[in-house]
N, C-alpha and C positions, 0 to 999 in steps of 0.2 A: 394504428398508432400514428399520432401526429408528429410533425417534425420537431416540435418543442420537446416531446417525450424522448425522441431519439437523441437530441442534443443533451438533455439532462442525464439520460442513461449513459451516454458516451462520456460525459464529465465524471460520472460516478466510477465507471470502469477505469478511466484514465487516472483519476486521483488515487485509486487503490493500486493499480499496477505500477505507475510511474513513481508514486510516493513510496511504495514498498521497495522498489528496486533502488531508489536513492537511499532509503533508510538502511538497507542491507549493505550497500556499497560503502556508506560512511561508517557502518559498524565494522566492516572488514578493514577499513583504513585505520580505525581507532585501535583495533586489536593487533594490527600488523600483519594480517594475512594477505596473500596476493588476491587480486580481483577474481581470478579463475577458480579459487577454492570453493566458490558457491556451486560450481558445476559438478562437484564430486557427488556420487550417490550417497544419500543419507548424511549430507553435510548440513546440519541444522544450525543456522546462525543464532538461534534464540537462546542457546545455552549461556552465552556470555553477555547478554543484554544488560545494560545498566538501567536505572530508573528513568532517565530521560528518553532512552530508546523505547522502553515499554510505553511511556506516555505518548510519544509520537505515533507508535503503532496503534494505540487505542484511539488517538485523535483521527488517524487515517480511517480507521474502521467506522467511527462515528460520522465523519464527513461523507464517506461513500454510502453508508446506509441511509443517511439523511437524503442524499441526492437520489438514491433508488426509490425511497418512499415518496419523495416529492414528484419524481417522474411518473410513478404509478398512480398518483392521485389525479392526473389529467385524463379527461375522456374526450 
């Protein structure tokens, strides 16, 4: 695996993990829940997502999958 692949895979993982955490944190702030409510077992934040949050989640998925596909294309 080349160093460029490692960088692109790292960007894909970072965009998914960091973007997802920011999305859930802003969702909890919008709903009025405390920040630690995401650590409860079976606390799914997706129940009260609005259309904007679903679109951001789909955008994060598309960007991260694009980066993974781009990184796997290098030999």
